[in-house]
C-alpha positions as CSV (number, residue, x, y, z in Angstrom):
1,M,12.2,-1.9,-3.4
2,S,11.5,-5.5,-2.8
3,P,8.5,-5.8,-0.4
4,I,7.5,-9.3,0.8
5,E,4.7,-9.7,3.2
6,A,5.1,-10.4,6.9
7,H,2.8,-10.5,10.0
8,A,-0.1,-8.2,9.5
9,D,0.1,-5.5,12.1
10,T,-0.4,-1.7,12.6
11,A,1.9,0.8,10.8
12,V,3.9,3.0,13.2
13,L,6.6,5.5,12.6
14,A,10.0,4.2,13.6
15,T,12.3,6.1,15.9
16,E,16.1,6.1,16.6
17,A,15.4,3.5,19.2
18,D,14.5,1.1,16.4
19,L,17.6,1.7,14.4
20,D,19.7,-1.4,15.3
21,A,16.7,-3.9,15.1
22,L,15.5,-2.6,11.8
23,A,19.0,-2.5,10.3
24,T,19.5,-6.1,11.3
25,M,16.1,-7.1,9.9
26,L,16.7,-5.4,6.6
27,A,20.1,-7.0,6.3
28,R,18.4,-10.4,6.5
29,A,15.6,-9.4,4.2
30,F,18.0,-8.2,1.5
31,H,20.8,-10.7,1.9
32,R,19.8,-12.5,-1.3
33,D,18.5,-9.5,-3.2
34,G,19.8,-9.0,-6.7
35,L,21.2,-5.5,-6.0
36,T,23.0,-6.3,-2.7
37,K,24.4,-9.5,-4.3
38,W,25.7,-7.4,-7.2
39,I,27.3,-4.8,-4.9
40,C,28.9,-7.5,-2.7
41,P,29.0,-10.9,-4.3
42,D,30.7,-12.7,-1.4
43,E,28.0,-14.1,0.8
44,Q,29.9,-14.0,4.1
45,R,31.1,-10.4,3.6
46,R,27.6,-9.4,2.5
47,A,26.2,-10.7,5.8
48,E,28.8,-8.7,7.7
49,I,28.3,-5.3,5.9
50,L,24.6,-5.1,5.3
51,P,23.5,-4.1,8.8
52,D,25.8,-1.1,8.7
53,F,24.8,-0.5,5.0
54,F,21.1,-0.3,6.0
55,Q,21.8,1.7,9.1
56,I,22.9,4.6,6.8
57,F,19.7,4.4,4.8
58,L,17.6,4.2,7.9
59,E,19.3,7.2,9.4
60,V,18.6,9.2,6.3
61,S,14.9,8.4,6.3
62,L,14.6,8.7,10.1
63,G,16.0,12.2,9.7
64,Y,12.7,13.0,7.9
65,D,10.5,10.8,10.2
66,S,10.0,8.6,7.2
67,V,10.3,5.0,8.2
68,Y,7.2,2.9,8.8
69,T,7.5,-0.3,10.7
70,N,5.1,-2.5,12.7
71,T,4.9,-3.3,16.4
72,S,6.8,-6.5,15.9
73,R,9.6,-4.6,14.1
74,D,9.8,-7.4,11.5
75,T,9.1,-5.2,8.5
76,A,10.0,-1.7,7.4
77,L,9.2,0.8,4.6
78,L,11.8,3.5,4.1
79,F,10.8,6.6,2.1
80,L,11.5,10.3,1.7
81,P,8.8,13.1,1.7
82,P,8.4,15.5,-1.2
83,G,11.6,17.5,-1.8
84,A,13.8,15.4,0.5
85,W,15.3,13.3,-2.3
86,H,16.9,16.4,-3.8
87,E,18.2,17.4,-0.3
88,V,19.8,14.0,0.1
89,E,21.3,14.2,-3.4
90,R,22.9,17.5,-2.5
91,G,24.5,15.9,0.5
92,G,25.8,13.0,-1.7
93,V,29.5,13.6,-0.9
94,A,29.1,13.2,2.8
95,L,26.8,10.2,2.3
96,S,29.4,8.6,0.0
97,Q,32.1,9.1,2.7
98,R,29.9,7.2,5.1
99,F,29.4,4.3,2.7
100,A,33.2,4.3,2.0
101,Q,33.8,3.4,5.6
102,I,31.8,0.2,5.1
103,L,32.3,-0.8,1.5
104,A,35.5,-1.8,-0.3
105,A,36.6,0.2,-3.3
106,D,35.1,-2.2,-5.9
107,E,31.9,-2.3,-3.8
108,M,31.8,1.5,-3.7
109,E,32.2,1.6,-7.5
110,R,29.2,-0.7,-8.0
111,M,27.2,1.3,-5.4
112,A,28.0,4.5,-7.3
113,T,26.9,2.9,-10.6
114,I,23.5,2.0,-9.2
115,S,23.0,5.4,-7.5
116,G,24.1,7.3,-10.6
117,L,21.6,5.4,-12.8
118,Q,18.8,5.9,-10.3
119,A,19.5,9.7,-10.2
120,V,19.4,9.9,-14.0
121,H,16.0,8.3,-14.1
122,H,14.5,10.0,-11.1
123,P,11.5,12.1,-12.0
124,M,12.0,15.9,-11.8
125,G,9.7,18.9,-11.8
126,R,6.9,17.5,-9.6
127,P,6.9,17.0,-5.8
128,H,6.4,13.3,-4.8
129,Y,7.1,10.8,-2.1
130,Y,9.9,8.4,-2.8
131,I,10.0,4.8,-1.5
132,S,13.6,3.6,-1.3
133,F,13.3,0.2,0.5
134,G,10.6,-2.1,1.8
135,G,11.6,-5.4,3.5
136,V,10.5,-8.1,5.8
137,D,12.4,-10.5,8.0
138,P,12.7,-13.8,6.1
139,D,11.2,-15.7,9.1
140,H,8.0,-13.7,9.1
141,Q,6.9,-13.3,5.5
142,R,3.6,-13.5,3.6
143,H,1.1,-12.3,6.2
144,G,0.3,-8.8,5.0
145,A,2.5,-6.4,7.1
146,I,4.2,-4.7,4.2
147,S,0.7,-4.0,2.7
148,V,-0.2,-2.3,5.9
149,L,2.9,-0.1,5.8
150,G,2.3,0.7,2.1
151,D,-1.3,1.5,2.7
152,A,-0.4,3.9,5.5
153,L,2.1,5.8,3.3
154,L,-0.2,6.0,0.3
155,K,-3.1,7.2,2.4
156,R,-0.8,10.0,3.6
157,A,0.2,10.8,0.0
158,D,-3.4,10.8,-1.1
159,D,-4.4,13.1,1.7
160,E,-1.7,15.5,0.6
161,E,-2.6,15.0,-3.1
162,M,1.0,13.9,-3.7
163,A,2.3,11.3,-6.2
164,T,4.7,8.5,-5.2
165,Y,7.7,7.1,-7.0
166,T,9.7,3.9,-6.5
167,E,12.0,1.5,-8.3
168,A,11.1,-2.2,-8.1
169,S,14.1,-4.5,-8.0
170,S,12.2,-7.9,-8.1
171,A,9.1,-9.5,-9.5
172,G,7.6,-9.4,-6.0
173,G,8.3,-5.7,-5.7
174,T,6.8,-5.1,-9.0
175,F,3.7,-7.1,-8.1
176,A,3.3,-5.2,-4.8
177,A,3.7,-1.8,-6.5
178,L,1.1,-2.7,-9.1
179,R,-1.3,-3.8,-6.4
180,W,-0.8,-0.4,-4.7
181,G,-1.8,1.3,-8.0
182,F,1.7,2.1,-9.4
183,V,2.3,2.0,-13.1
184,E,5.7,1.5,-14.9
185,V,7.1,4.7,-16.2
186,G,10.1,5.6,-18.4
187,V,12.6,2.9,-19.3
188,R,13.9,0.0,-17.3
189,I,17.1,0.7,-15.4
190,D,19.6,-2.0,-16.5
191,I,22.6,-2.4,-14.2
192,P,25.6,-3.5,-16.3
193,D,26.0,-7.3,-15.9
194,G,23.5,-7.1,-13.0
195,P,19.8,-6.8,-12.1
196,S,17.3,-4.4,-13.4
197,L,15.1,-1.8,-11.7
198,R,11.7,-0.8,-12.9
199,P,10.7,2.9,-12.3
200,M,7.1,3.1,-11.1
201,W,4.8,6.0,-10.4
202,R,1.5,6.4,-8.6
203,E,-0.8,9.3,-8.9
204,P,-2.7,10.4,-5.8
205,R,-6.3,9.2,-5.5
């Protein structure tokens, strides 16, 4: 997760009608992110594949009604409700086949490395919400929208007395998670010759 603030707005649940706009927005938001640069180092190719890359993640979360956006559609928070992460993992072969239609063999290998390390470190034995991505269009940053989306999700988690888990992939993501009440847990996930992820956990309030 690498949330950066955008236009303050109201959190709304995204629908299939938002898919293309949000995929394009997330591709822009994550174009220079450490993880996407590690998966696809070539800048031009990265710009070409990221919209389809994020479309897959969006479709997974939309299948659980688990994408918050704002009325401007310039920010999005992708998450999975309790139990859904395990369901998605069980469907990993089909999901990998979809990514293989987008990514080259070396990119797929790097993607599998990240996913495998995330799976090893993912908390087990206790139901929780999982935030996979939070991003903002680069032209509309630092006005509070991602905070609104995070607040909406965490209120939902608190109302259900559910914990929330995420991995922060940047200093900005770590700062936002700490502000939301997350704490670092476990050990840092170090990608070989690449960036690091910080597992973070938030108890319900």
